[in-house]
C-alpha positions in Angstrom: -63.4 -17.4 -20.5 -61.4 -20.0 -18.6 -58.9 -20.2 -21.5 -58.6 -16.5 -21.4 -57.8 -16.5 -17.7 -55.2 -19.2 -18.2 -53.6 -17.2 -21.0 -53.7 -14.0 -18.9 -52.1 -15.8 -15.9 -49.4 -17.3 -18.1 -48.7 -13.9 -19.8 -48.5 -12.2 -16.3 -46.2 -15.1 -15.1 -43.9 -14.8 -18.1 -43.7 -11.0 -17.7 -42.9 -11.5 -14.0 -40.2 -14.0 -14.8 -38.7 -11.7 -17.3 -38.7 -8.8 -14.8 -37.1 -11.0 -12.2 -34.5 -12.2 -14.7 -33.8 -8.6 -15.8 -33.4 -7.4 -12.2 -31.1 -10.3 -11.3 -29.0 -9.6 -14.4 -28.8 -5.9 -13.6 -27.8 -6.7 -10.0 -25.1 -9.2 -11.1 -23.7 -6.6 -13.6 -23.6 -3.9 -11.0 -21.8 -6.3 -8.7 -19.2 -7.2 -11.3 -18.6 -3.6 -12.3 -18.3 -2.5 -8.6 -15.9 -5.3 -7.8 -13.9 -4.6 -10.9 -13.7 -0.9 -10.0 -12.8 -1.6 -6.5 -10.0 -4.0 -7.4 -8.6 -1.7 -10.1 -8.8 1.2 -7.6 -6.8 -1.0 -5.1 -4.3 -2.0 -7.8 -4.0 1.7 -8.8 -3.3 2.7 -5.2 -0.7 -0.1 -4.8 1.0 1.1 -8.0 1.2 4.6 -6.7 2.6 3.4 -3.4 5.3 1.4 -5.2 6.2 4.5 -7.2 6.5 6.5 -4.0 8.6 3.7 -2.4 10.9 3.6 -5.4 11.4 7.4 -5.2 12.0 7.3 -1.5 14.8 4.8 -2.2 16.2 7.2 -4.8 16.2 10.3 -2.5 17.5 8.7 0.7 21.1 8.6 1.9 22.1 5.8 4.2 25.2 5.8 6.5 28.4 4.5 4.9 28.6 0.7 5.0 24.9 0.1 5.5 24.3 -0.9 1.9 26.2 -3.8 0.4 25.5 -5.2 -3.0 21.8 -4.3 -3.2 19.1 -2.1 -1.7 16.7 -4.3 0.2 13.1 -3.2 0.4 11.4 -5.3 3.0 7.8 -5.8 3.9 5.9 -7.9 6.4 5.2 -11.4 5.1 1.5 -11.1 6.1 1.1 -8.2 3.6 -0.1 -9.4 0.2 1.5 -6.5 -1.7 2.2 -8.1 -5.0 2.9 -4.8 -6.8 6.3 -4.5 -5.1 7.6 -7.1 -7.5 7.4 -4.5 -10.3 10.5 -2.7 -8.9 12.5 -5.8 -8.0 15.9 -5.7 -9.8 15.5 -2.1 -10.9 18.5 0.0 -10.0 18.6 2.8 -7.5 21.8 4.6 -6.5 23.6 2.1 -8.8 22.4 -0.9 -6.9 19.5 -3.3 -7.7 16.4 -3.3 -5.5 15.7 -6.6 -3.8 12.2 -7.3 -2.3 12.3 -9.3 0.9 9.2 -10.6 2.8 10.1 -10.9 6.4 8.4 -11.6 9.7 9.0 -10.2 13.2 11.2 -13.2 14.1 13.5 -12.4 11.1 16.3 -9.9 11.5 15.6 -6.6 9.6 19.3 -5.6 9.7 19.7 -6.3 6.0 16.8 -4.0 5.1 17.4 -0.5 3.9 13.7 0.2 3.9 10.7 -1.5 5.5 7.2 -1.0 4.1 4.3 -1.8 6.5 1.0 -1.8 4.8 -2.3 -0.9 6.5 -3.2 -4.6 6.5 -0.4 -5.1 9.1 -1.8 -5.0 12.6 -1.1 -1.9 14.7 0.5 -4.2 17.3 2.9 -5.6 14.7 3.7 -2.1 13.4 4.6 -1.0 16.9 6.8 -4.1 17.3 8.5 -3.4 13.9 9.2 0.2 15.0 10.6 -1.0 18.3 12.7 -3.6 16.6 14.2 -1.2 14.1 14.6 1.8 16.4 17.8 3.9 15.7 18.8 1.6 12.9 19.3 3.0 9.4 16.1 1.5 8.0 13.7 3.8 6.3 10.2 2.8 7.7 7.2 3.7 5.6 3.5 2.9 6.1 0.1 3.9 4.9 -1.7 3.3 8.2 -3.3 6.3 9.9 -1.4 7.7 12.8 1.9 6.1 11.7 4.0 9.2 12.5 2.5 9.3 16.0 3.8 5.8 16.5 7.4 7.1 15.7 7.2 6.0 12.0 9.3 7.8 9.5 7.2 8.4 6.4 3.4 7.9 6.1 1.6 7.7 2.8 -1.7 9.6 3.0 -4.6 8.8 0.6 -7.2 11.6 0.8 -9.5 10.0 -1.8 -8.1 12.1 -4.6 -4.3 12.2 -4.2 -1.6 10.2 -2.6 0.7 12.4 -0.4 3.2 11.7 2.3 4.4 13.2 5.6 7.8 12.8 7.2 8.9 12.5 10.8 12.3 14.1 10.3 13.5 13.8 13.9 13.0 10.0 13.9 14.6 9.7 10.5 17.7 11.6 11.6 18.0 9.6 14.8 18.4 6.5 12.6 21.3 8.0 10.7 19.2 8.4 7.5 19.3 11.6 5.4 16.4 12.6 3.2 17.0 14.7 0.1 15.9 18.3 0.4 13.6 17.9 -2.7 11.8 15.1 -0.8 11.3 17.4 2.2 10.0 20.2 0.0 7.2 18.2 -1.7 6.1 16.5 1.6 2.7 17.4 2.8 4.0 17.8 6.3 7.5 17.5 7.9 7.6 17.1 11.6 10.8 17.9 13.6 12.5 20.3 11.3 
């Protein structure tokens, strides 16, 4: 009888350990799948953002003399936006794209476009906008409320699609002209 109790206890203990092991394995797999999905979703969004930025460069006209040998797409150094490298050296308007990582203490005068990701602080975005005001630099961001901060183009992710809206008045004040096709496909155009 005593041997039977020991065997029953050992059997129950082994089954409990197997269940604990199975649950831990399941939780670990869910965590790996979730983090893989989240990172691929982020990478996918970054890829789309880069595609939009590339096309914005294609459909933008800068004032004469503001582009020299290359089109400089700048971004805040604090932004870890590695996907931008995929369009580096590609040609737009017969000029290669150069990616530049800059800080607020750097001069943005050589930039034709400035992308400020939502990882950039709101205070820094406001400083960038102030620093580049009325200069022919196309400023794009994916932060909520960007157009209300006097930004030019905001990328909008509604969970299903990536769209954009344009503040045409601010864009025109900087001397930049956007192609009519770009204005037609924008979700919203302010200041027509």
